[in-house]
C-alpha positions as CSV (number, residue, x, y, z in Angstrom):
1,M,-61.2,50.0,-121.8
2,R,-62.2,53.7,-121.2
3,A,-65.1,52.7,-119.1
4,A,-63.0,50.5,-116.9
5,L,-60.4,53.3,-116.4
6,I,-63.1,55.8,-115.6
7,A,-64.8,53.4,-113.2
8,G,-61.5,52.9,-111.5
9,A,-61.3,56.6,-110.8
10,A,-64.3,56.2,-108.5
11,V,-62.4,54.0,-106.1
12,L,-59.6,56.6,-105.7
13,A,-61.4,58.4,-103.0
14,L,-62.0,55.1,-101.2
15,S,-58.3,54.1,-101.4
16,S,-56.8,57.6,-100.6
17,M,-57.1,57.0,-96.8
18,G,-54.7,54.0,-97.1
19,D,-52.4,56.1,-99.3
20,G,-51.7,58.6,-96.5
21,A,-49.0,56.6,-94.9
22,R,-47.3,56.0,-98.3
23,A,-47.4,59.7,-99.1
24,A,-45.8,60.5,-95.8
25,E,-42.9,58.2,-96.6
26,L,-42.2,60.0,-99.9
27,P,-39.7,62.9,-100.1
28,S,-41.6,66.2,-99.6
29,G,-41.1,67.3,-103.2
30,I,-42.6,64.1,-104.6
31,A,-45.4,64.0,-102.0
32,Q,-46.5,67.5,-102.9
33,L,-47.0,66.5,-106.5
34,Y,-50.0,64.5,-105.2
35,S,-51.2,66.4,-102.2
36,S,-51.3,69.7,-104.2
37,V,-54.0,68.3,-106.6
38,S,-55.7,65.9,-104.0
39,I,-54.8,62.6,-105.6
40,P,-53.3,59.5,-104.0
41,S,-49.7,58.6,-104.5
42,P,-49.2,55.5,-106.8
43,T,-49.3,52.0,-105.5
44,A,-47.8,48.8,-107.0
45,G,-51.1,48.3,-108.8
46,T,-52.5,51.7,-109.6
47,M,-51.5,55.2,-110.5
48,T,-53.5,58.3,-111.3
49,V,-53.0,59.7,-114.8
50,C,-53.2,63.5,-114.9
51,Y,-54.1,65.4,-118.1
52,G,-56.0,68.5,-119.1
53,F,-53.4,70.9,-117.5
54,V,-52.5,70.8,-113.8
55,C,-54.4,67.5,-113.4
56,R,-57.8,69.1,-114.0
57,R,-58.7,65.8,-115.7
58,R,-57.6,62.5,-114.2
59,V,-58.2,58.8,-114.5
60,A,-57.0,55.7,-112.7
61,L,-54.6,53.3,-114.5
62,H,-54.8,49.8,-113.0
63,F,-51.9,47.8,-114.1
64,S,-52.8,44.4,-115.4
65,A,-50.5,41.3,-115.4
66,A,-49.9,42.0,-119.1
67,D,-48.9,45.6,-118.3
68,R,-46.5,44.4,-115.7
69,G,-45.1,41.8,-118.0
70,A,-44.6,44.4,-120.8
71,L,-42.8,46.8,-118.5
72,T,-40.7,44.1,-117.0
73,R,-39.5,43.1,-120.5
74,I,-38.7,46.8,-121.3
75,L,-36.7,47.3,-118.2
76,A,-34.8,44.0,-118.6
77,A,-32.9,45.7,-121.4
78,G,-31.4,48.1,-118.9
79,R,-30.0,45.6,-116.5
80,N,-26.3,45.9,-117.4
81,S,-25.6,49.6,-117.0
82,S,-27.0,52.9,-115.8
83,A,-27.0,54.2,-119.4
84,A,-28.9,51.2,-120.6
85,E,-31.5,51.6,-117.8
86,R,-32.1,55.2,-118.7
87,R,-32.8,54.1,-122.3
88,A,-35.1,51.4,-121.0
89,V,-36.9,54.1,-118.9
90,Q,-37.4,56.2,-122.1
91,N,-39.1,53.1,-123.7
92,A,-41.2,52.6,-120.6
93,V,-42.5,56.2,-120.8
94,V,-43.3,55.7,-124.5
95,W,-45.2,52.5,-123.5
96,F,-47.2,54.6,-121.0
97,D,-47.9,57.3,-123.7
98,R,-49.1,54.7,-126.2
99,K,-51.3,52.9,-123.6
100,M,-53.1,55.9,-122.4
101,G,-53.2,58.1,-125.5
102,P,-56.0,56.4,-127.3
103,V,-58.0,56.1,-124.1
104,I,-57.9,59.7,-122.9
105,G,-57.3,61.4,-126.2
106,T,-53.7,62.4,-125.6
107,D,-52.6,60.6,-128.7
108,K,-53.4,64.0,-130.2
109,R,-51.0,65.8,-127.9
110,V,-48.3,68.2,-129.0
111,A,-44.9,69.0,-127.6
112,R,-44.5,71.8,-125.1
113,A,-48.3,72.1,-124.7
114,D,-49.6,75.1,-122.7
115,F,-52.8,77.2,-122.8
116,R,-52.0,78.1,-126.4
117,A,-52.0,74.5,-127.6
118,G,-55.7,74.6,-128.5
119,S,-57.3,71.8,-126.5
120,D,-56.4,71.1,-122.9
121,S,-58.5,68.0,-122.9
122,T,-56.1,66.2,-125.2
123,N,-52.8,67.5,-123.9
124,F,-50.4,67.3,-121.0
125,D,-48.8,70.4,-119.5
126,C,-45.4,70.0,-117.7
127,W,-47.1,69.5,-114.4
128,D,-49.1,66.6,-115.8
129,T,-46.0,65.0,-117.4
130,T,-44.0,65.5,-114.2
131,R,-46.7,63.8,-112.1
132,N,-47.3,61.0,-114.6
133,T,-43.6,60.2,-115.2
134,T,-42.8,60.3,-111.5
135,S,-45.7,58.0,-110.7
136,L,-44.6,55.5,-113.4
137,L,-41.0,55.6,-112.0
138,L,-42.3,55.0,-108.5
139,V,-44.3,52.0,-109.7
140,L,-41.3,50.6,-111.5
141,R,-39.3,51.0,-108.3
142,Q,-42.0,49.2,-106.3
143,W,-41.7,46.3,-108.7
144,G,-38.0,46.2,-108.2
145,L,-37.3,47.1,-111.9
146,L,-34.9,50.0,-111.2
147,R,-31.5,48.6,-110.5
148,H,-29.2,51.5,-111.2
149,H,-31.4,54.5,-110.3
150,D,-33.8,55.8,-107.6
151,V,-36.6,58.3,-108.1
152,G,-35.6,61.9,-107.4
153,E,-37.6,64.9,-106.5
154,P,-38.9,67.0,-109.4
155,R,-36.7,69.8,-110.7
156,Y,-37.7,73.3,-111.9
157,R,-36.2,75.9,-114.1
158,G,-37.1,79.3,-115.6
159,N,-38.3,82.6,-114.3
160,A,-41.4,84.3,-115.8
161,L,-40.0,87.7,-114.6
162,L,-37.0,87.1,-116.8
163,L,-39.1,86.0,-119.7
164,Q,-37.9,82.4,-119.2
165,T,-40.7,79.8,-119.5
166,P,-41.1,78.0,-116.1
167,H,-40.9,74.3,-116.5
168,N,-40.5,71.2,-114.3
169,T,-39.7,67.6,-114.8
170,A,-39.4,64.1,-113.3
171,V,-35.9,63.0,-112.1
172,L,-33.9,59.8,-111.8
173,V,-30.9,59.6,-109.4
174,E,-28.0,57.4,-110.4
175,K,-27.2,55.2,-107.5
176,A,-23.5,54.8,-108.2
177,T,-22.7,58.5,-108.6
178,G,-25.6,60.4,-107.1
179,R,-26.0,62.3,-110.4
180,Q,-29.5,63.5,-111.3
181,W,-31.0,62.9,-114.7
182,V,-34.2,64.4,-116.0
183,V,-36.9,62.3,-117.7
184,D,-38.9,65.0,-119.5
185,M,-41.7,64.0,-121.9
186,W,-43.3,67.4,-122.1
187,T,-40.8,68.6,-124.7
188,R,-41.8,65.7,-127.0
189,A,-45.0,64.9,-128.9
190,Y,-47.1,61.8,-128.5
191,A,-45.1,58.5,-128.4
192,Q,-41.8,60.2,-128.9
193,M,-38.8,59.4,-126.7
194,P,-38.7,61.7,-123.6
195,D,-35.6,63.8,-123.1
196,V,-33.1,62.2,-120.7
197,M,-30.1,64.3,-119.8
198,P,-28.2,65.5,-116.7
199,V,-30.1,68.0,-114.6
200,E,-27.4,70.6,-115.0
201,Q,-27.7,70.4,-118.8
202,W,-31.5,70.5,-118.7
203,A,-31.4,73.6,-116.4
204,K,-29.6,75.6,-119.1
205,N,-32.1,74.8,-121.8
206,K,-34.9,77.3,-122.5
């Protein structure tokens, strides 16, 4: 499994030219997540998984038919309401975490990892989790599995000058109301449910 994923990373450079048009169609805040670390934006079949802090380590995840079936079943539980879909998205993020953790070593990751966490090779920082979660959400959208939400631009909080820890997160936008909801896995350890809450509430957290 690991060999297949690493081998897949080799084709990213070959496919990135075709990803230019897709990246141009993304909102600037999302497109920058990928251009800033020179990785392609996700497609319906592949996404780049970032880890090791600010995507210094990366691997291609090629979604199999079984993967798509599993995520389709998970999101099916969210068909009836926006709240149910947000819970389904939480479960989809846990699915991603469990799938990739044993392969890249992030099954050892801790909550709120930064340079003090010990090993960057087995952890995500919040830049990694923002990219990975946004990519997963974009894939789900391409598959038509998001009925009640769209994928929003990442949000930021904190100010180092005020001794507030800077932090960023992926975002869902509720179609019916326009309300923004964070999907934040950085604050949780391996295979734990990510935080999902309104952006205005998240922005007040430290």
